[in-house]
C-alpha positions as CSV (number, residue, x, y, z in Angstrom):
1,M,-11.8,11.8,-22.6
2,D,-10.5,10.5,-19.2
3,P,-11.1,6.8,-18.5
4,V,-13.7,5.9,-15.8
5,R,-12.0,5.6,-12.4
6,R,-14.1,3.3,-10.2
7,V,-13.8,2.9,-6.4
8,L,-15.5,0.2,-4.4
9,V,-16.2,1.4,-0.9
10,V,-16.7,-1.5,1.5
11,E,-18.2,0.0,4.7
12,D,-21.0,-1.2,6.9
13,E,-21.7,2.3,8.5
14,P,-24.0,4.1,6.0
15,A,-23.0,7.6,7.2
16,L,-19.3,6.9,6.6
17,A,-20.0,5.2,3.3
18,D,-22.1,8.1,2.1
19,L,-19.4,10.6,3.1
20,A,-16.7,8.7,1.3
21,R,-19.0,8.4,-1.8
22,M,-19.8,12.1,-1.8
23,Y,-16.2,13.3,-1.7
24,L,-15.0,10.7,-4.2
25,E,-17.8,11.5,-6.7
26,R,-17.0,15.2,-6.3
27,D,-13.6,14.4,-7.6
28,G,-14.8,12.5,-10.6
29,F,-14.8,8.9,-9.3
30,V,-17.6,6.4,-10.0
31,V,-18.4,4.8,-6.6
32,D,-20.0,1.5,-5.7
33,V,-20.8,0.7,-2.1
34,A,-21.1,-2.6,-0.3
35,G,-21.7,-3.3,3.4
36,D,-20.2,-6.8,3.7
37,V,-17.8,-9.2,2.0
38,A,-20.5,-11.0,0.0
39,G,-21.8,-7.7,-1.3
40,A,-18.3,-6.5,-2.1
41,Q,-17.6,-9.6,-4.2
42,L,-20.9,-9.2,-6.1
43,A,-20.2,-5.5,-6.8
44,A,-16.7,-6.3,-8.0
45,R,-17.9,-8.9,-10.4
46,R,-20.5,-6.6,-11.9
47,N,-18.2,-3.6,-12.1
48,P,-14.5,-4.3,-11.5
49,P,-13.0,-1.4,-9.5
50,N,-9.7,0.4,-9.9
51,V,-9.3,0.7,-6.1
52,V,-11.0,-0.9,-3.1
53,L,-11.5,1.1,0.1
54,L,-11.9,-1.7,2.5
55,D,-13.1,-1.5,6.2
56,I,-11.5,-4.1,8.3
57,G,-14.5,-4.5,10.7
58,L,-17.4,-5.9,8.7
59,P,-20.4,-7.9,9.7
60,G,-21.3,-11.4,8.6
61,G,-18.5,-13.5,10.0
62,R,-15.9,-12.4,7.3
63,D,-14.0,-9.1,7.7
64,G,-11.9,-6.9,5.5
65,V,-8.7,-8.9,6.1
66,D,-10.5,-12.1,4.9
67,L,-11.6,-10.3,1.7
68,C,-8.1,-8.9,1.1
69,R,-6.6,-12.4,1.7
70,E,-9.1,-14.0,-0.8
71,M,-8.4,-11.4,-3.4
72,R,-4.7,-11.9,-3.3
73,A,-5.0,-15.7,-3.2
74,A,-7.1,-15.5,-6.4
75,G,-4.4,-13.3,-8.1
76,D,-6.5,-10.2,-7.9
77,W,-4.0,-7.3,-7.3
78,T,-6.5,-4.4,-7.4
79,P,-5.1,-1.8,-5.1
80,V,-6.6,-2.0,-1.6
81,I,-6.7,0.7,1.0
82,L,-7.6,-0.7,4.4
83,V,-9.7,1.3,6.9
84,T,-9.6,0.5,10.6
85,A,-11.4,1.9,13.6
86,R,-8.8,0.5,16.0
87,D,-5.5,2.1,16.6
88,D,-3.9,-1.3,16.5
89,E,-0.6,-1.8,14.8
90,V,-1.3,-5.6,14.5
91,D,-4.2,-4.9,12.3
92,R,-2.2,-2.6,10.0
93,V,0.8,-4.9,9.7
94,L,-1.4,-8.0,9.1
95,G,-3.3,-6.2,6.4
96,L,-0.2,-4.9,4.6
97,E,1.3,-8.4,4.9
98,L,-1.6,-9.7,2.9
99,G,-0.8,-7.2,0.1
100,A,-2.8,-4.1,0.9
101,D,-1.4,-1.0,-0.5
102,D,-2.1,1.4,2.3
103,Y,-4.3,2.0,5.4
104,V,-6.2,4.8,7.0
105,T,-7.5,5.0,10.6
106,K,-10.9,6.3,11.6
107,P,-11.7,9.1,12.0
108,Y,-10.1,10.3,8.8
109,S,-10.3,13.4,6.7
110,P,-12.4,12.8,3.6
111,R,-10.0,15.0,1.6
112,E,-7.1,12.8,2.9
113,L,-9.0,9.7,1.7
114,V,-9.4,11.1,-1.8
115,A,-5.7,12.0,-1.9
116,R,-4.8,8.5,-0.8
117,V,-7.0,7.0,-3.6
118,K,-5.4,9.3,-6.2
119,A,-1.9,8.4,-5.0
120,V,-2.5,4.7,-5.3
121,L,-3.9,5.1,-8.8
122,R,-0.9,7.3,-9.8
123,R,1.4,4.3,-9.0
124,G,-0.2,2.6,-12.0
125,P,-2.1,-0.6,-12.8
126,G,-2.2,-3.0,-9.8
127,G,-0.9,-0.3,-7.5
128,T,2.6,-0.6,-8.8
129,A,4.7,2.4,-9.4
130,T,4.9,3.7,-13.0
131,V,8.4,2.4,-14.1
132,V,10.4,3.6,-17.0
133,V,12.2,0.6,-18.5
134,S,15.9,1.2,-18.5
135,E,19.2,-0.7,-18.5
136,E,19.6,-0.1,-14.7
137,P,21.9,-2.8,-13.4
138,P,20.8,-4.9,-10.4
139,L,21.3,-3.2,-7.1
140,Q,23.3,-4.9,-4.3
141,V,23.4,-3.7,-0.7
142,G,24.8,-6.3,1.7
143,R,23.1,-9.6,1.3
144,V,20.2,-8.2,-0.7
145,R,20.0,-7.9,-4.5
146,L,17.3,-6.1,-6.3
147,D,16.6,-6.2,-10.1
148,A,14.4,-3.2,-10.9
149,G,13.8,-4.3,-14.5
150,R,12.5,-7.7,-13.5
151,R,11.0,-6.4,-10.2
152,E,12.8,-9.2,-8.3
153,V,14.4,-9.2,-4.9
154,F,16.8,-11.8,-3.5
155,A,18.1,-12.2,0.0
156,D,21.1,-14.5,0.3
157,D,20.3,-15.6,-3.2
158,Q,16.8,-16.7,-2.2
159,P,13.8,-15.0,-3.9
160,V,11.7,-12.8,-1.7
161,D,8.1,-11.9,-2.5
162,L,7.4,-8.2,-1.9
163,T,4.2,-6.3,-2.6
164,A,4.5,-3.6,-5.2
165,T,4.7,-0.8,-2.6
166,E,7.3,-2.7,-0.5
167,F,9.4,-3.2,-3.6
168,D,9.2,0.5,-4.6
169,L,10.3,1.5,-1.0
170,L,13.2,-0.9,-0.9
171,A,14.3,0.1,-4.4
172,H,14.2,3.8,-3.5
173,L,16.5,3.2,-0.5
174,M,18.9,0.9,-2.3
175,R,19.4,3.3,-5.2
176,R,21.2,5.6,-2.9
177,P,22.9,3.4,-0.3
178,G,23.8,5.1,2.9
179,R,21.6,8.1,2.1
180,V,19.2,8.8,5.0
181,F,15.7,9.5,3.8
182,G,13.2,11.3,6.2
183,R,9.7,9.8,6.5
184,G,8.3,12.9,4.8
185,E,10.7,12.4,1.8
186,L,9.7,8.8,1.5
187,L,6.0,9.6,1.7
188,S,6.4,12.2,-1.1
189,Q,8.8,10.2,-3.3
190,V,7.5,6.7,-3.0
191,W,3.8,7.2,-2.1
192,D,3.3,10.6,-3.7
193,Y,1.7,11.8,-0.5
194,P,2.2,15.3,1.0
195,P,5.5,15.1,2.9
196,D,3.8,16.3,6.1
197,D,1.1,13.7,6.0
198,A,0.5,12.5,9.6
199,T,0.7,8.7,9.0
200,R,2.7,5.7,10.0
201,T,2.6,4.3,6.5
202,V,6.4,4.4,6.1
203,D,7.1,2.7,9.4
204,V,4.6,-0.1,8.8
205,H,5.9,-0.8,5.3
206,V,9.5,-0.8,6.6
207,A,8.5,-3.3,9.3
208,Q,7.0,-5.5,6.6
209,V,10.1,-5.4,4.3
210,R,12.4,-6.2,7.3
211,A,10.2,-9.1,8.3
212,K,10.3,-10.6,4.8
213,L,14.1,-10.0,4.3
214,G,14.9,-11.3,7.8
215,D,18.5,-10.9,9.0
216,A,19.6,-9.9,5.5
217,S,17.6,-6.7,5.6
218,P,19.8,-3.7,4.8
219,I,17.3,-1.1,6.1
220,R,18.7,0.9,9.0
221,T,16.7,3.2,11.3
222,V,18.2,6.6,12.0
223,R,16.3,7.7,15.1
224,G,14.4,10.9,14.8
225,V,15.1,11.1,11.1
226,G,14.1,8.2,9.0
227,Y,15.7,5.2,7.2
228,A,18.7,4.3,5.0
229,A,19.9,1.1,3.2
230,D,23.4,0.0,4.1
231,D,25.4,-2.6,5.9
232,R,25.1,-0.9,9.3
233,R,21.7,-2.2,10.3
234,A,19.9,-1.0,13.5
């Protein structure tokens, strides 16, 4: 018998919350709904979720970014998918910097939403990719070293704290240095999304990895194509 898969939908617009609930329940999820941060925290204590679908714009003086920040500070790495009504890159980058696993922008397709939830769950507990333990040696590209077994990253021999998804993206690029990966390939191979998914998920996560690695970042943009990891940064 399949284990219960529980999603906490934190959304203050009842119509959108009901729509998300309906599509998720159709796909076999158990869904709890909260309309603000306090309600979300209470619901999570009663029934810990496997995934949190978290609207950024919430009433009551504390928003979705506040809740995500509080979860991560408390060591709670339950996968979080942020939902924003604003087409604002600052919101997206800020949320992902706090440790969110993905984002969607309103209006979204309910089917896309279900696919995103499934993809996050396929990456395993805590949103991390399912990793087969092996004797893979540490990877080195330029000034960045990545140890897949220990899930550690160093830039100029200094440890760098990456989220699970950021780590998986960097590891995927560094495993084939110089190889240019299109955005569609990365969506499919790292996120397990359809390769034609219309999203800037890849770009946002690349921006976050670069910000954390600083000048040592080996990720190079190949305009009109995608990204590669090598010493020729651009």
